[in-house]
ZAGU-264803 format. One line per field, with one value per atom (N, C-alpha, C): atom name; z, x, y. Coordinates in steps of 0.2 Angstrom, whole numbers, plus 5000, padded with zeros to 4 digits. Layout:
# residues N
atom = [CA:...]
zz = [Z:...]
xx = [X:...]
yy = [Y:...]
END
This chain:
# residues 361
atom = [N:CA:C:N:CA:C:N:CA:C:N:CA:C:N:CA:C:N:CA:C:N:CA:C:N:CA:C:N:CA:C:N:CA:C:N:CA:C:N:CA:C:N:CA:C:N:CA:C:N:CA:C:N:CA:C:N:CA:C:N:CA:C:N:CA:C:N:CA:C:N:CA:C:N:CA:C:N:CA:C:N:CA:C:N:CA:C:N:CA:C:N:CA:C:N:CA:C:N:CA:C:N:CA:C:N:CA:C:N:CA:C:N:CA:C:N:CA:C:N:CA:C:N:CA:C:N:CA:C:N:CA:C:N:CA:C:N:CA:C:N:CA:C:N:CA:C:N:CA:C:N:CA:C:N:CA:C:N:CA:C:N:CA:C:N:CA:C:N:CA:C:N:CA:C:N:CA:C:N:CA:C:N:CA:C:N:CA:C:N:CA:C:N:CA:C:N:CA:C:N:CA:C:N:CA:C:N:CA:C:N:CA:C:N:CA:C:N:CA:C:N:CA:C:N:CA:C:N:CA:C:N:CA:C:N:CA:C:N:CA:C:N:CA:C:N:CA:C:N:CA:C:N:CA:C:N:CA:C:N:CA:C:N:CA:C:N:CA:C:N:CA:C:N:CA:C:N:CA:C:N:CA:C:N:CA:C:N:CA:C:N:CA:C:N:CA:C:N:CA:C:N:CA:C:N:CA:C:N:CA:C:N:CA:C:N:CA:C:N:CA:C:N:CA:C:N:CA:C:N:CA:C:N:CA:C:N:CA:C:N:CA:C:N:CA:C:N:CA:C:N:CA:C:N:CA:C:N:CA:C:N:CA:C:N:CA:C:N:CA:C:N:CA:C:N:CA:C:N:CA:C:N:CA:C:N:CA:C:N:CA:C:N:CA:C:N:CA:C:N:CA:C:N:CA:C:N:CA:C:N:CA:C:N:CA:C:N:CA:C:N:CA:C:N:CA:C:N:CA:C:N:CA:C:N:CA:C:N:CA:C:N:CA:C:N:CA:C:N:CA:C:N:CA:C:N:CA:C:N:CA:C:N:CA:C:N:CA:C:N:CA:C:N:CA:C:N:CA:C:N:CA:C:N:CA:C:N:CA:C:N:CA:C:N:CA:C:N:CA:C:N:CA:C:N:CA:C:N:CA:C:N:CA:C:N:CA:C:N:CA:C:N:CA:C:N:CA:C:N:CA:C:N:CA:C:N:CA:C:N:CA:C:N:CA:C:N:CA:C:N:CA:C:N:CA:C:N:CA:C:N:CA:C:N:CA:C:N:CA:C:N:CA:C:N:CA:C:N:CA:C:N:CA:C:N:CA:C:N:CA:C:N:CA:C:N:CA:C:N:CA:C:N:CA:C:N:CA:C:N:CA:C:N:CA:C:N:CA:C:N:CA:C:N:CA:C:N:CA:C:N:CA:C:N:CA:C:N:CA:C:N:CA:C:N:CA:C:N:CA:C:N:CA:C:N:CA:C:N:CA:C:N:CA:C:N:CA:C:N:CA:C:N:CA:C:N:CA:C:N:CA:C:N:CA:C:N:CA:C:N:CA:C:N:CA:C:N:CA:C:N:CA:C:N:CA:C:N:CA:C:N:CA:C:N:CA:C:N:CA:C:N:CA:C:N:CA:C:N:CA:C:N:CA:C:N:CA:C:N:CA:C:N:CA:C:N:CA:C:N:CA:C:N:CA:C:N:CA:C:N:CA:C:N:CA:C:N:CA:C:N:CA:C:N:CA:C:N:CA:C:N:CA:C:N:CA:C:N:CA:C:N:CA:C:N:CA:C:N:CA:C:N:CA:C:N:CA:C:N:CA:C:N:CA:C:N:CA:C:N:CA:C:N:CA:C:N:CA:C:N:CA:C:N:CA:C:N:CA:C:N:CA:C:N:CA:C:N:CA:C:N:CA:C:N:CA:C:N:CA:C:N:CA:C:N:CA:C:N:CA:C:N:CA:C:N:CA:C:N:CA:C:N:CA:C:N:CA:C:N:CA:C:N:CA:C:N:CA:C:N:CA:C:N:CA:C:N:CA:C:N:CA:C:N:CA:C:N:CA:C:N:CA:C:N:CA:C:N:CA:C:N:CA:C:N:CA:C:N:CA:C:N:CA:C:N:CA:C:N:CA:C:N:CA:C:N:CA:C:N:CA:C:N:CA:C:N:CA:C:N:CA:C:N:CA:C:N:CA:C:N:CA:C:N:CA:C:N:CA:C:N:CA:C:N:CA:C:N:CA:C:N:CA:C:N:CA:C:N:CA:C:N:CA:C:N:CA:C:N:CA:C:N:CA:C:N:CA:C:N:CA:C:N:CA:C:N:CA:C:N:CA:C:N:CA:C:N:CA:C:N:CA:C:N:CA:C:N:CA:C:N:CA:C:N:CA:C:N:CA:C:N:CA:C:N:CA:C:N:CA:C:N:CA:C:N:CA:C:N:CA:C:N:CA:C:N:CA:C:N:CA:C:N:CA:C:N:CA:C:N:CA:C:N:CA:C:N:CA:C:N:CA:C:N:CA:C:N:CA:C:N:CA:C:N:CA:C:N:CA:C:N:CA:C:N:CA:C:N:CA:C:N:CA:C:N:CA:C:N:CA:C:N:CA:C:N:CA:C:N:CA:C:N:CA:C:N:CA:C:N:CA:C:N:CA:C:N:CA:C:N:CA:C:N:CA:C:N:CA:C:N:CA:C:N:CA:C:N:CA:C:N:CA:C:N:CA:C:N:CA:C:N:CA:C:N:CA:C:N:CA:C:N:CA:C:N:CA:C:N:CA:C:N:CA:C:N:CA:C:N:CA:C:N:CA:C:N:CA:C:N:CA:C]
zz = [5000:5000:5000:5004:5004:4998:4994:4988:4983:4983:4978:4979:4986:4987:4985:4985:4983:4975:4972:4965:4963:4966:4964:4965:4971:4972:4967:4965:4960:4953:4952:4945:4945:4951:4951:4951:4954:4954:4947:4943:4936:4932:4933:4929:4930:4937:4939:4936:4936:4933:4926:4922:4915:4913:4917:4916:4917:4923:4925:4919:4917:4911:4905:4904:4898:4899:4905:4906:4906:4909:4910:4903:4899:4893:4888:4889:4884:4885:4880:4880:4882:4886:4887:4881:4880:4874:4875:4869:4869:4870:4875:4877:4871:4870:4865:4869:4866:4870:4870:4876:4877:4872:4870:4865:4862:4856:4853:4856:4856:4858:4853:4855:4851:4845:4839:4833:4831:4828:4826:4819:4817:4811:4806:4808:4804:4803:4797:4795:4800:4802:4806:4812:4815:4820:4827:4831:4838:4843:4848:4853:4859:4862:4868:4872:4879:4884:4884:4884:4884:4890:4892:4897:4894:4895:4892:4897:4894:4898:4895:4898:4895:4890:4885:4880:4883:4882:4884:4879:4878:4874:4876:4882:4885:4892:4894:4901:4901:4907:4908:4911:4914:4918:4923:4925:4930:4937:4940:4947:4952:4956:4960:4967:4969:4976:4980:4986:4989:4991:4991:4993:5000:5004:5011:5015:5021:5025:5030:5031:5036:5034:5039:5038:5033:5029:5024:5028:5026:5030:5025:5019:5014:5008:5005:4998:4994:4988:4984:4978:4976:4970:4972:4967:4968:4962:4962:4956:4951:4945:4939:4937:4942:4940:4935:4931:4926:4929:4929:4932:4927:4929:4925:4929:4925:4928:4933:4939:4944:4949:4947:4952:4958:4964:4970:4971:4972:4973:4980:4984:4992:4995:5002:5006:5012:5014:5019:5025:5031:5037:5037:5037:5036:5042:5048:5053:5055:5056:5058:5053:5047:5042:5041:5042:5041:5047:5053:5058:5057:5054:5053:5047:5042:5037:5039:5044:5047:5051:5055:5059:5055:5050:5045:5042:5040:5036:5041:5048:5053:5054:5054:5055:5049:5043:5037:5038:5040:5041:5046:5052:5057:5054:5050:5047:5043:5039:5034:5038:5044:5048:5051:5053:5055:5050:5044:5038:5036:5037:5035:5041:5047:5052:5051:5049:5048:5042:5037:5031:5033:5038:5040:5045:5047:5051:5048:5051:5058:5060:5066:5069:5071:5070:5071:5079:5083:5090:5093:5090:5092:5089:5083:5081:5086:5088:5092:5099:5102:5108:5107:5101:5100:5099:5096:5095:5102:5106:5113:5117:5116:5120:5118:5111:5109:5111:5111:5114:5121:5125:5132:5133:5129:5129:5128:5123:5122:5128:5131:5137:5142:5143:5148:5147:5140:5138:5140:5138:5139:5146:5150:5158:5160:5158:5161:5158:5152:5149:5153:5154:5158:5165:5168:5175:5174:5169:5169:5167:5163:5161:5168:5172:5178:5183:5184:5188:5186:5179:5177:5177:5176:5177:5185:5189:5196:5198:5195:5197:5194:5188:5185:5189:5192:5196:5203:5206:5213:5214:5213:5213:5220:5225:5232:5233:5228:5230:5228:5224:5222:5222:5224:5225:5218:5217:5211:5210:5215:5215:5212:5213:5210:5203:5201:5194:5190:5193:5189:5188:5193:5193:5187:5187:5182:5175:5174:5168:5166:5171:5169:5167:5170:5169:5162:5160:5153:5148:5149:5144:5144:5150:5150:5146:5147:5143:5136:5134:5127:5124:5128:5125:5125:5130:5130:5124:5122:5116:5110:5109:5104:5103:5109:5109:5107:5109:5107:5100:5097:5090:5086:5088:5084:5085:5091:5092:5087:5087:5082:5075:5073:5066:5065:5070:5069:5068:5072:5072:5066:5063:5057:5051:5051:5046:5045:5050:5049:5050:5048:5049:5044:5047:5043:5037:5031:5025:5026:5030:5031:5036:5040:5044:5040:5035:5031:5026:5024:5019:5023:5029:5033:5034:5036:5038:5031:5026:5019:5018:5019:5018:5022:5029:5033:5031:5029:5026:5020:5016:5010:5012:5017:5019:5022:5026:5029:5024:5019:5014:5010:5009:5005:5009:5016:5020:5021:5021:5021:5015:5009:5003:5002:5004:5003:5008:5014:5018:5016:5012:5009:5003:5000:4994:4996:5002:5005:5008:5010:5012:5007:5001:4995:4993:4995:4994:4998:5003:5007:5003:4998:4994:4987:4986:4980:4975:4969:4963:4957:4953:4946:4942:4939:4935:4928:4926:4919:4919:4913:4912:4911:4915:4914:4918:4919:4923:4929:4935:4941:4940:4939:4939:4946:4950:4957:4962:4968:4974:4980:4982:4986:4994:4995:5002:5004:5010:5012:5017:5019:5024:5030:5033:5039:5038:5032:5030:5031:5033:5033:5027:5024:5018:5019:5014:5014:5007:5007:5000:4996:5000:4997:4995:4996:4994:5000:4999:5004:5005:5011:5013:5011:5007:5005:5009:5013:5018:5014:5008:5004:5001:4998:4995:5000:5005:5010:5006:5002:4998:4999:4995:4995:4988:4987:4981:4980:4974:4973:4976:4978:4981:4976:4970:4965:4959:4955:4948:4943:4938:4934:4927:4922:4915:4911:4904:4900:4898:4895:4894:4889:4890:4887:4880:4876:4869:4866:4867:4865:4870:4869:4874:4870:4874:4871:4875:4872:4874:4875:4881:4882:4882:4877:4876:4878:4881:4883:4879:4874:4869:4872:4873:4876:4872:4875:4872:4867:4867:4862:4856:4856:4850:4847:4851:4849:4842:4840:4833:4828:4829:4824:4823:4827:4827:4820:4816:4810:4812:4807:4808:4810:4813:4816:4810:4804:4799:4796:4796:4794:4799:4805:4810:4811:4812:4813:4818:4821:4827:4828:4831:4832:4840:4843:4850:4851:4855:4856:4864:4865:4871:4874:4880:4883:4886:4884:4886:4881:4875:4869:4863:4857:4851:4847:4851:4849:4847:4842:4840:4838:4839:4838:4834:4829:4826:4830:4830:4833:4829:4831:4827:4831:4828:4832:4834:4840:4843:4844:4848:4850:4853:4854:4858:4863:4868:4873:4872:4869:4867:4872:4877:4883:4885:4885:4887:4894:4898:4905:4908:4915:4918:4918:4916:4916:4923:4924:4930:4930:4934:4934:4934:4930:4930:4936:4940:4946:4951:4952:4957:4955:4953:4949:4954:4961:4965:4968:4968:4972:4968:4963:4959:4953:4952:4946:4943:4937:4934:4930:4929:4926:4918:4916:4909:4908:4902:4900:4894:4894:4889:4886:4880:4877:4876:4880:4879:4872:4870:4863:4864:4862:4864:4857:4857:4852:4854:4849:4851:4847:4850:4846:4849:4845:4847:4851:4856:4860:4857:4856:4853:4857:4854:4857:4859:4856:4858:4863:4866:4872:4877:4883:4888:4889:4889:4890:4895:4900:4905:4906:4907:4909:4914:4913:4918:4916:4910:4908:4904:4905:4901:4895:4889:4883:4879:4874:4870:4864:4862:4856:4852:4845:4840:4836:4835:4831:4825:4819:4813:4808:4802:4797:4792:4790:4785:4779]
xx = [5004:5000:5004:5010:5014:5017:5020:5023:5018:5012:5007:5006:5006:5005:5011:5017:5023:5023:5020:5020:5015:5009:5004:5007:5010:5013:5018:5022:5027:5024:5019:5016:5012:5009:5006:5011:5017:5022:5025:5026:5028:5023:5017:5012:5011:5012:5012:5018:5024:5030:5029:5026:5025:5021:5015:5010:5013:5017:5020:5025:5029:5034:5030:5024:5021:5018:5015:5012:5017:5023:5028:5032:5032:5036:5032:5026:5023:5025:5027:5029:5023:5024:5018:5017:5011:5009:5013:5015:5019:5014:5017:5013:5014:5009:5009:5013:5018:5021:5017:5017:5014:5016:5022:5025:5031:5033:5039:5045:5051:5057:5059:5062:5064:5068:5066:5070:5075:5081:5085:5083:5081:5079:5084:5090:5096:5100:5103:5108:5114:5116:5122:5121:5115:5113:5116:5117:5120:5114:5115:5110:5112:5108:5110:5104:5105:5100:5098:5092:5091:5086:5086:5081:5078:5071:5068:5069:5070:5071:5066:5065:5062:5067:5064:5069:5072:5079:5083:5088:5090:5095:5102:5103:5109:5107:5112:5111:5105:5103:5098:5092:5087:5082:5085:5081:5083:5083:5088:5088:5089:5084:5084:5087:5092:5095:5094:5092:5092:5099:5100:5106:5107:5101:5101:5098:5099:5097:5091:5087:5081:5075:5070:5064:5060:5056:5051:5045:5043:5037:5031:5032:5026:5027:5022:5022:5017:5020:5015:5013:5016:5015:5015:5012:5012:5015:5017:5020:5015:5018:5013:5011:5012:5010:5014:5011:5014:5015:5021:5023:5026:5026:5030:5036:5041:5047:5046:5049:5049:5043:5039:5034:5037:5033:5036:5034:5039:5038:5037:5041:5041:5045:5044:5047:5051:5057:5060:5060:5060:5060:5065:5063:5068:5068:5065:5064:5071:5076:5083:5086:5085:5089:5085:5078:5074:5076:5077:5079:5086:5091:5097:5097:5093:5093:5090:5085:5082:5087:5091:5096:5101:5104:5109:5106:5100:5097:5096:5094:5094:5101:5106:5113:5115:5113:5114:5110:5104:5100:5103:5106:5109:5115:5119:5125:5123:5118:5116:5114:5110:5108:5115:5120:5126:5129:5129:5132:5129:5122:5118:5120:5121:5122:5129:5134:5140:5140:5136:5135:5131:5127:5123:5126:5132:5136:5138:5138:5137:5130:5129:5122:5121:5115:5114:5114:5112:5112:5120:5124:5131:5134:5133:5136:5134:5128:5126:5130:5131:5135:5142:5145:5152:5152:5147:5147:5147:5142:5141:5148:5151:5157:5163:5163:5167:5166:5159:5157:5159:5158:5160:5167:5171:5178:5180:5177:5178:5177:5171:5169:5174:5177:5182:5188:5190:5196:5195:5190:5189:5189:5186:5186:5193:5197:5204:5208:5207:5211:5209:5203:5201:5204:5204:5207:5214:5218:5225:5227:5223:5224:5223:5218:5217:5223:5225:5230:5237:5238:5244:5244:5238:5238:5239:5236:5237:5244:5248:5255:5259:5257:5261:5260:5254:5253:5256:5255:5258:5260:5266:5269:5267:5267:5265:5258:5254:5246:5244:5248:5246:5253:5252:5257:5259:5265:5267:5264:5262:5259:5252:5248:5242:5243:5248:5249:5251:5255:5257:5250:5246:5240:5236:5235:5231:5234:5240:5243:5242:5243:5242:5234:5230:5223:5221:5225:5224:5226:5232:5235:5231:5228:5224:5217:5215:5208:5210:5216:5217:5218:5221:5221:5214:5210:5203:5200:5201:5197:5200:5207:5209:5207:5206:5203:5196:5192:5185:5184:5189:5188:5190:5195:5197:5191:5188:5182:5177:5175:5170:5172:5178:5180:5179:5181:5181:5173:5169:5162:5159:5161:5158:5160:5166:5169:5165:5161:5157:5162:5159:5163:5169:5174:5180:5179:5182:5180:5182:5187:5190:5184:5181:5176:5170:5168:5163:5164:5171:5172:5172:5175:5175:5168:5163:5156:5153:5155:5152:5154:5160:5162:5159:5158:5155:5147:5144:5137:5137:5142:5142:5143:5147:5149:5143:5139:5133:5128:5127:5122:5124:5130:5132:5130:5132:5130:5123:5119:5111:5109:5111:5109:5111:5117:5119:5114:5112:5108:5101:5099:5092:5092:5098:5098:5098:5101:5101:5094:5091:5084:5080:5081:5077:5078:5084:5085:5081:5078:5073:5067:5066:5060:5062:5060:5062:5058:5060:5056:5058:5054:5055:5060:5065:5070:5067:5062:5060:5052:5049:5043:5043:5039:5040:5035:5036:5032:5036:5033:5036:5036:5042:5042:5041:5045:5045:5047:5044:5046:5048:5054:5057:5056:5052:5051:5044:5042:5036:5036:5031:5031:5034:5039:5042:5049:5050:5056:5062:5068:5074:5078:5080:5083:5090:5095:5101:5103:5109:5112:5114:5114:5115:5108:5103:5096:5093:5089:5085:5088:5088:5091:5086:5087:5083:5084:5080:5081:5081:5079:5079:5085:5088:5095:5101:5099:5104:5109:5106:5109:5105:5108:5104:5101:5095:5091:5090:5089:5087:5080:5080:5073:5068:5069:5064:5067:5063:5066:5061:5063:5059:5061:5057:5058:5054:5056:5052:5045:5041:5034:5035:5031:5032:5029:5028:5027:5032:5038:5044:5048:5050:5055:5061:5066:5072:5074:5078:5081:5088:5091:5098:5101:5105:5107:5114:5116:5123:5126:5130:5134:5140:5141:5147:5153:5158:5165:5167:5166:5168:5164:5158:5154:5155:5158:5158:5161:5166:5169:5164:5159:5154:5149:5149:5144:5144:5139:5139:5141:5142:5143:5136:5136:5130:5125:5127:5123:5120:5123:5120:5117:5117:5114:5107:5104:5097:5096:5090:5089:5081:5080:5073:5072:5067:5066:5060:5061:5056:5054:5047:5045:5044:5047:5047:5040:5039:5032:5027:5029:5024:5028:5024:5027:5028:5027:5028:5035:5036:5043:5042:5046:5046:5052:5052:5058:5061:5068:5071:5075:5076:5080:5087:5092:5099:5098:5100:5100:5107:5111:5117:5121:5127:5132:5136:5137:5142:5148:5153:5159:5164:5162:5166:5164:5168:5167:5168:5163:5163:5161:5162:5160:5153:5150:5143:5140:5135:5131:5125:5123:5117:5111:5106:5101:5096:5097:5093:5095:5101:5103:5110:5109:5114:5120:5119:5124:5129:5126:5130:5132:5128:5130:5134:5139:5143:5146:5147:5149:5156:5160:5166:5166:5162:5161:5161:5163:5163:5159:5155:5150:5150:5147:5147:5139:5137:5130:5129:5123:5120:5113:5111:5104:5100:5094:5090:5083:5080:5074:5068:5062:5056:5050:5045:5038:5034:5031:5028:5021:5021:5015:5008:5003:4996:4993:4996:4992:4996:5001:5004:5007:5007:5009:5017:5021:5028:5030:5034:5036:5044:5046:5053:5055:5061:5064:5062:5058:5056:5062:5064:5069:5066:5070:5068:5074:5073:5078:5079:5085:5087:5091:5090:5095:5097:5103:5106:5109:5107:5110:5112:5113:5115:5109:5108:5103:5104]
yy = [4994:5000:5006:5006:5012:5013:5008:5009:5012:5009:5012:5020:5022:5029:5033:5030:5034:5035:5029:5030:5035:5035:5040:5047:5048:5055:5057:5052:5054:5055:5052:5053:5060:5062:5068:5074:5073:5078:5079:5073:5074:5077:5076:5079:5086:5088:5095:5099:5096:5099:5100:5095:5096:5101:5102:5107:5114:5114:5121:5123:5118:5120:5122:5119:5121:5128:5130:5136:5142:5141:5146:5147:5142:5142:5147:5149:5153:5160:5164:5171:5175:5180:5185:5189:5191:5195:5202:5204:5211:5217:5221:5227:5232:5236:5241:5247:5250:5255:5262:5265:5271:5276:5277:5281:5278:5280:5277:5280:5277:5280:5286:5291:5297:5294:5295:5293:5299:5297:5302:5303:5310:5311:5313:5313:5315:5309:5309:5303:5303:5309:5309:5314:5313:5317:5316:5321:5321:5322:5317:5317:5321:5325:5329:5330:5330:5331:5339:5341:5348:5350:5356:5358:5365:5365:5371:5377:5383:5389:5394:5400:5406:5409:5412:5415:5421:5421:5427:5428:5434:5436:5433:5433:5429:5427:5422:5420:5415:5413:5408:5412:5408:5411:5416:5421:5426:5423:5422:5420:5427:5428:5434:5432:5435:5434:5441:5441:5448:5450:5456:5459:5461:5460:5461:5455:5454:5449:5451:5446:5447:5443:5443:5439:5442:5439:5441:5444:5450:5453:5453:5453:5453:5450:5447:5444:5447:5450:5454:5450:5444:5440:5433:5429:5422:5419:5412:5409:5409:5410:5411:5417:5422:5429:5432:5436:5441:5448:5450:5456:5461:5467:5472:5474:5476:5478:5483:5482:5487:5485:5480:5478:5475:5477:5474:5466:5462:5455:5453:5456:5454:5460:5460:5464:5461:5463:5461:5466:5463:5467:5473:5479:5485:5490:5488:5492:5495:5491:5493:5498:5496:5500:5507:5507:5513:5518:5515:5520:5522:5518:5521:5526:5525:5530:5537:5536:5542:5546:5542:5545:5549:5546:5549:5555:5555:5560:5566:5565:5570:5573:5569:5572:5576:5574:5579:5585:5585:5591:5596:5593:5597:5600:5596:5599:5605:5604:5610:5616:5615:5620:5624:5620:5623:5627:5624:5628:5634:5634:5640:5645:5643:5648:5651:5647:5650:5655:5654:5658:5665:5664:5670:5675:5673:5677:5683:5689:5690:5691:5688:5688:5695:5698:5705:5707:5702:5703:5703:5698:5698:5704:5707:5713:5719:5719:5724:5724:5718:5717:5720:5718:5720:5727:5730:5738:5741:5739:5741:5741:5735:5734:5739:5741:5746:5753:5755:5761:5762:5756:5756:5757:5754:5755:5762:5765:5772:5777:5775:5779:5778:5772:5771:5775:5775:5778:5786:5788:5796:5797:5793:5794:5794:5789:5788:5794:5796:5801:5808:5809:5815:5816:5810:5810:5811:5808:5809:5816:5819:5827:5831:5830:5834:5833:5826:5825:5828:5828:5831:5839:5842:5849:5851:5847:5848:5848:5842:5841:5847:5849:5854:5861:5862:5868:5868:5863:5862:5855:5853:5846:5843:5847:5844:5842:5845:5843:5836:5833:5826:5821:5815:5811:5808:5806:5803:5796:5793:5786:5787:5792:5793:5795:5799:5801:5795:5790:5784:5780:5780:5776:5778:5785:5788:5786:5787:5785:5778:5773:5766:5765:5768:5767:5770:5775:5778:5773:5770:5765:5759:5757:5751:5752:5758:5760:5760:5762:5763:5755:5751:5744:5741:5742:5739:5742:5748:5750:5747:5746:5742:5735:5732:5725:5725:5730:5730:5731:5736:5737:5731:5727:5721:5716:5715:5711:5713:5719:5722:5720:5721:5719:5712:5708:5700:5698:5701:5699:5702:5707:5710:5706:5703:5699:5692:5690:5684:5678:5672:5666:5665:5662:5661:5656:5658:5654:5646:5645:5638:5634:5638:5635:5633:5638:5636:5630:5630:5625:5618:5618:5612:5609:5614:5612:5610:5613:5611:5603:5602:5595:5590:5592:5588:5587:5592:5591:5586:5587:5583:5575:5574:5567:5564:5568:5565:5564:5569:5568:5561:5560:5554:5548:5548:5542:5541:5547:5546:5543:5546:5543:5536:5534:5527:5522:5525:5521:5521:5526:5526:5521:5521:5516:5509:5508:5501:5499:5504:5503:5501:5503:5501:5494:5491:5484:5480:5482:5478:5476:5480:5478:5475:5469:5465:5467:5469:5471:5467:5466:5463:5466:5463:5467:5467:5463:5464:5463:5464:5462:5454:5450:5443:5439:5433:5429:5426:5425:5422:5415:5411:5404:5401:5403:5400:5405:5404:5407:5402:5403:5398:5399:5405:5406:5409:5409:5412:5417:5420:5425:5423:5426:5424:5420:5418:5415:5419:5417:5421:5420:5426:5425:5429:5428:5431:5432:5435:5436:5429:5424:5417:5414:5417:5415:5412:5406:5403:5396:5394:5387:5382:5377:5371:5365:5363:5358:5351:5351:5345:5343:5348:5348:5350:5353:5355:5360:5364:5370:5376:5381:5387:5388:5390:5391:5399:5401:5408:5410:5416:5418:5417:5420:5420:5418:5415:5413:5416:5420:5424:5422:5423:5422:5427:5428:5432:5429:5432:5430:5424:5418:5412:5411:5417:5416:5412:5414:5410:5407:5401:5397:5395:5393:5391:5384:5381:5374:5375:5373:5373:5366:5364:5358:5357:5351:5350:5345:5347:5342:5340:5333:5330:5332:5333:5335:5331:5324:5320:5320:5324:5325:5332:5336:5343:5344:5340:5341:5339:5336:5334:5339:5344:5349:5353:5354:5358:5366:5369:5377:5379:5385:5388:5389:5392:5393:5387:5381:5375:5370:5373:5369:5369:5363:5362:5357:5357:5353:5351:5346:5343:5341:5344:5342:5337:5332:5327:5328:5328:5329:5322:5321:5315:5313:5306:5304:5305:5308:5309:5307:5307:5306:5313:5319:5325:5327:5330:5333:5340:5345:5352:5354:5357:5360:5365:5366:5371:5375:5381:5386:5388:5388:5389:5396:5398:5404:5407:5403:5405:5399:5400:5395:5398:5395:5398:5394:5398:5394:5393:5389:5387:5380:5376:5369:5369:5367:5367:5360:5359:5353:5352:5346:5345:5345:5348:5348:5345:5340:5337:5341:5341:5345:5345:5339:5338:5343:5344:5348:5352:5358:5362:5364:5363:5365:5360:5354:5349:5343:5341:5334:5336:5333:5334:5327:5326:5320:5322:5317:5318:5319:5324:5325:5332:5334:5341:5342:5348:5348:5356:5356:5363:5365:5370:5373:5376:5373:5376:5377:5383:5386:5386:5383:5384:5387:5390:5394:5390:5391:5388:5392:5391:5394:5389:5392:5387:5385:5378:5375:5376:5376:5377:5370:5365:5358:5354:5357:5353:5358:5357:5361:5360:5365:5365:5370:5369:5373:5374:5380:5380:5375:5372:5367:5360:5359:5353:5350:5343:5340:5337:5338:5335:5332:5328:5325:5329:5330:5335:5331:5331:5329:5335:5335:5341:5338:5341:5339:5344:5343:5347:5349:5355:5356:5353]
END
């Protein structure tokens, strides 16, 4: 009985193995691809990775970094907004800088007041005091002179009627009164002459220096308001109200690096594609006048013809498009920029990766 059971189990196992082999030997039906791989439309075309950007006469998308540091206190725009050049994008806390600018402007105004005071000299009230002091000195001189004349006549008439000590005192008083009159006259002349030209020039320079400091402080104050540099569209804003920003931009906790505060581009009627051609393929690039290219949108069968715009004639290390600050590969590439009209039947956005084939016309 036991042997029969072993035989039955063995037969069933063999049958199961044969069935499994039959089932798994069948090839699964081929899946229809969602889209076809990008074909090379040129006989000797060069493939390059590309990234869509807003159209610029030079450079890339506009990365806006604040020139000052502080927390953001106000947001005036949102991502996707179309703005005019000079429009306010956001504001940074300016309380300390505003107080500093006000202080420097007040110091400049005080220096201007002092300058006007020097130019307005002599002050009428001061001139009146100096004139009165001179008149008083004249009166003292006349009194001392009259006293001296009487004492000298008395001494001449009767030398014993007055002592020499009194006569010497009268003479000394007359000389002192004369010197007082001379000093009063010079003080009147000095007061009448007004401020010294060197004092005015020195005060003028102090006023100009304080004005320059106040102007610089007010110019720095304007930096706390971030404005749009061009007519365009706001692509991305990397911070929100309350975020701390600096001249390095905004700290990104995901990449552990710093990102620009705002990324802007021109109006998206026209876009451009920045291609990175590998250095080993650079020698195969046609002349700019004979260069043509086709762009394929990843995930679709759409292709768009490109028009050569410009080339950056500098082979530089390739930077991974996923993180332009930290990831590098040991390859050098040549940036080539093409332009195209934005199609109406498909959505394209700056920052989108595409496949580009470059050929000869």
